C-alpha positions, 0 to 999 in steps of 0.5 A, a space after each residue: 837201162 838205168 844203172 841200180 847198186 846192187 854193192 849193198 845187197 842180200 845176195 842169196 845162193 841156191 840151197 842145191 848149189 854147191 862151191 863152183 857153178 853156182 850164181 847168186 840172186 838179190 832184189 834190190 829196188 826195182 830189180 832182180 840180180 843174178 851175179 856169178 858166187 866165182 866171181 866174189 862180188 866183184 863180177 858183172 851183174 845181170 839184172 832183171 824186171 821183176 816179171 821178166 825174172 818170175 817168166 824165166 822161172 816159170 819157164 824153169 819150173 815148166 821145163 820149157 828150156 831143152 838143150 838142143 843136144 837131147 833127143 826129144 
């Protein structure tokens, strides 16, 4: 894994996010960074290749993620 510096990235929080339990997303160089808003920019950043991030978003939009506790 290559280290990517997200220090100067422009972080965005979802419009549906409140003041807690939110994540922020940023594009930097060749990776998408995801971090916890509560960490105020000093916590860890998960980094994904754009193709992986796109697959994840498509899965969310397609309702591909079903919690184990639901009765389906």
